[in-house]
C-alpha positions as CSV (number, residue, x, y, z in Angstrom):
1,M,154.8,144.6,178.4
2,P,152.7,142.4,176.1
3,R,153.9,138.8,175.9
4,A,153.8,136.7,172.7
5,R,152.1,133.4,172.8
6,V,154.2,130.4,171.6
7,A,151.5,129.8,168.9
8,E,152.2,133.3,167.5
9,V,155.9,132.6,167.2
10,F,155.1,129.3,165.4
11,A,152.7,131.2,163.1
12,A,155.5,133.7,162.3
13,L,157.8,130.8,161.5
14,S,155.2,129.3,159.2
15,L,155.1,132.6,157.2
16,T,158.9,132.6,156.8
17,T,158.8,129.0,155.5
18,D,156.0,129.9,153.1
19,L,158.3,132.5,151.6
20,A,161.3,130.1,151.6
21,T,159.5,127.3,149.8
22,G,157.6,129.4,147.2
23,V,154.1,128.3,148.3
24,P,151.2,130.8,148.5
25,F,151.7,133.2,151.5
26,E,149.8,132.1,154.6
27,K,149.6,128.5,153.3
28,G,150.9,127.3,156.6
29,L,148.3,129.2,158.5
30,R,145.5,127.9,156.2
31,T,146.8,124.3,156.6
32,C,146.8,124.7,160.4
33,L,143.2,126.0,160.4
34,L,142.0,123.3,158.1
35,A,144.0,120.4,159.7
36,T,142.8,121.4,163.2
37,A,139.2,121.6,162.1
38,F,139.6,118.2,160.4
39,G,141.2,116.7,163.5
40,T,138.4,118.0,165.6
41,E,135.9,116.4,163.2
42,L,137.8,113.1,163.6
43,A,137.5,113.4,167.4
44,L,141.2,113.4,168.1
45,D,142.2,113.7,171.7
46,G,143.8,116.9,172.9
47,A,147.4,115.7,172.6
48,D,147.0,114.5,169.0
49,L,145.1,117.6,168.1
50,A,147.9,119.8,169.5
51,A,150.4,117.8,167.4
52,V,148.3,118.4,164.3
53,F,148.2,122.1,165.0
54,H,152.0,122.3,165.5
55,V,153.0,120.1,162.6
56,A,150.7,122.0,160.2
57,L,152.4,125.2,161.1
58,L,156.0,123.9,161.2
59,R,156.1,121.1,158.6
60,S,158.6,123.1,156.5
61,I,161.0,124.2,159.2
62,G,163.7,121.9,157.9
63,C,162.9,122.3,154.2
64,T,165.7,124.8,153.4
65,A,168.4,122.4,154.6
66,H,169.1,121.4,151.0
67,A,168.5,124.8,149.5
68,P,172.2,125.4,148.5
69,E,172.3,122.1,146.6
70,N,168.9,122.8,145.0
71,A,170.0,126.2,143.9
72,A,173.2,124.8,142.4
73,L,171.2,122.2,140.5
74,F,168.1,124.1,139.5
75,G,169.0,127.8,139.6
76,D,166.1,129.0,141.8
77,D,165.7,126.9,145.0
78,T,162.4,128.7,145.9
79,A,160.8,128.0,142.6
80,F,162.1,124.4,142.7
81,A,160.6,123.9,146.1
82,A,157.2,125.3,144.9
83,A,157.2,123.0,141.9
84,F,158.3,120.0,144.0
85,S,155.5,120.5,146.5
86,R,152.9,119.7,143.8
87,L,154.5,116.8,142.1
88,D,152.6,113.5,142.2
89,P,154.7,110.5,141.3
90,G,151.8,108.2,142.0
91,D,149.8,109.4,139.0
92,P,151.8,109.0,135.7
93,A,149.6,111.1,133.6
94,V,149.5,114.0,136.1
95,L,153.3,113.7,136.7
96,A,154.0,113.9,133.0
97,G,152.1,117.1,132.8
98,Q,153.9,118.5,135.8
99,L,157.3,117.6,134.5
100,A,156.4,119.2,131.1
101,G,156.2,122.5,133.0
102,F,159.1,121.8,135.3
103,G,161.9,124.4,135.2
104,R,159.7,127.1,133.6
105,W,161.4,129.6,136.0
106,E,164.4,129.4,133.7
107,P,163.0,129.4,130.1
108,G,166.3,128.9,128.3
109,R,167.1,125.8,130.5
110,Q,163.7,124.4,131.1
111,A,164.2,121.1,129.2
112,Q,167.6,120.6,130.7
113,L,166.3,121.2,134.3
114,A,163.5,118.7,133.8
115,R,166.0,116.1,132.5
116,T,168.3,116.8,135.4
117,F,165.5,116.3,137.9
118,V,164.4,113.0,136.4
119,A,167.9,111.7,136.4
120,I,168.9,112.6,139.9
121,A,165.6,112.4,141.8
122,P,166.0,108.8,142.9
123,V,169.3,109.5,144.7
124,E,169.0,113.2,145.6
125,G,165.4,113.1,146.7
126,P,165.9,110.7,149.6
127,R,169.1,112.5,150.6
128,A,167.5,115.9,150.6
129,S,164.4,114.7,152.5
130,R,166.5,113.0,155.1
131,A,168.5,116.3,155.6
132,G,165.3,118.3,155.9
133,C,163.7,115.9,158.3
134,E,166.9,115.7,160.4
135,V,166.8,119.5,160.8
136,S,163.0,119.5,161.5
137,R,163.4,116.9,164.2
138,A,166.2,118.8,165.9
139,L,164.3,122.1,165.7
140,G,161.1,120.4,166.9
141,V,162.8,119.2,170.0
142,R,164.4,122.6,170.7
143,L,161.0,124.2,170.2
144,G,159.5,122.0,172.8
145,L,157.1,120.0,170.6
146,A,155.6,116.8,171.9
147,P,157.1,113.5,170.6
148,A,154.0,112.9,168.4
149,A,154.7,116.1,166.6
150,V,158.4,115.5,166.3
151,D,157.7,112.1,164.8
152,A,155.3,113.5,162.3
153,L,157.9,116.0,161.1
154,D,159.8,112.9,159.9
155,D,156.9,112.0,157.6
156,V,156.1,115.3,155.9
157,Y,157.3,113.9,152.5
158,E,156.1,110.3,153.0
159,R,153.0,109.0,151.2
160,W,150.4,106.4,151.8
161,D,151.5,104.4,148.7
162,G,155.2,104.4,149.8
163,R,156.3,106.6,146.9
164,G,157.2,109.5,149.2
165,L,160.6,110.5,150.5
166,P,162.7,109.2,151.9
167,G,160.4,106.3,151.1
168,V,160.9,104.2,154.3
169,R,157.2,104.2,155.4
170,S,153.8,103.7,153.8
171,G,150.2,103.2,154.8
172,E,149.6,103.3,158.6
173,Q,153.4,103.3,159.2
174,V,153.1,107.0,158.4
175,S,152.2,109.0,161.4
176,L,148.5,109.7,161.8
177,V,149.3,113.3,162.5
178,A,151.3,113.6,159.3
179,R,148.5,111.9,157.3
180,I,145.9,114.4,158.5
181,V,148.2,117.3,157.7
182,H,148.9,115.8,154.2
183,V,145.1,115.9,153.4
184,A,144.7,119.5,154.7
185,E,147.9,120.7,152.9
186,Q,146.9,119.3,149.5
187,A,143.4,120.8,149.9
188,V,144.9,124.2,150.7
189,L,147.3,124.1,147.8
190,A,144.5,123.2,145.4
191,A,142.1,125.7,146.8
192,A,144.6,128.5,146.3
193,E,144.5,127.8,142.6
194,G,140.9,126.7,142.0
195,G,138.8,127.2,145.1
196,V,136.6,124.6,146.9
197,A,135.9,122.5,143.8
198,A,139.6,122.1,143.1
199,A,140.4,121.2,146.7
200,V,137.7,118.5,146.7
201,S,138.9,117.2,143.3
202,E,142.5,117.0,144.3
203,V,141.9,115.2,147.6
204,A,139.7,112.7,145.8
205,R,142.3,112.2,143.1
206,R,145.2,111.7,145.6
207,A,143.2,109.3,147.8
208,G,144.9,105.9,148.0
209,G,148.1,107.3,146.4
210,H,149.5,110.2,148.3
211,L,146.7,110.3,150.9
212,D,145.2,107.8,153.3
213,P,142.0,106.8,151.5
214,D,140.0,106.6,154.7
215,L,141.1,110.1,155.8
216,A,140.4,111.4,152.3
217,A,136.9,110.0,152.4
218,A,136.3,111.5,155.8
219,F,137.5,114.8,154.6
220,L,135.3,114.7,151.5
221,R,132.2,113.9,153.5
222,S,132.6,117.2,155.3
223,A,134.6,119.2,152.8
224,D,132.2,122.2,152.4
225,A,132.1,122.7,156.2
226,L,135.8,122.1,156.7
227,L,136.9,124.4,153.9
228,A,134.5,127.1,155.2
229,T,136.9,127.5,158.1
230,L,139.3,129.2,155.7
231,D,136.7,131.9,154.9
232,V,137.9,134.3,157.6
233,P,138.9,138.0,157.4
234,D,142.2,137.4,159.1
235,L,144.0,134.1,159.3
């Protein structure tokens, strides 16, 4: 009887979390390919590279922990999660534009949903992220992930500038594994909408805010070659 590799199970989990969080399908697989290629470029050792691989696939395994509350507040928890994954509180001009389109999944309530989000985000955001990270850590341990990967799952919503969630770490306090995955994830999300040029532009724009500026610079130096790893017939 054929036996499934653990990586194949994790890949399947990544597909389910893509669906549950409203991001482009196979986003997790793309992030894994890109983050692993980036980690190789950075000459990570085997243990750290394995942690990058696993976190890129499983970074959203706890992200539905707050789905019932999000649905109650914003109507469609999947659409909310998709919008939230792109918000950038470190860039006021960009954030203003993003909030202007927030809630468009419910046209009659769009303005109300945007106001609700702005009003409750400072309290509900940390609470929701802590719930998600708690679930991620628990599942990571049960899935047999290495400690470095489990620790990075705690930092999937943190940012270099400290404006992330729950907002308890910034700069190099954020796990290196998580910081590498952050760069790859933002490149993948941008590439899904605008190709290589959009990915390069978004990583450059978020450098020093959302993203570790040194890692962003390293990514940009090899962006064409790294992004070419996504040009495959079957992820």
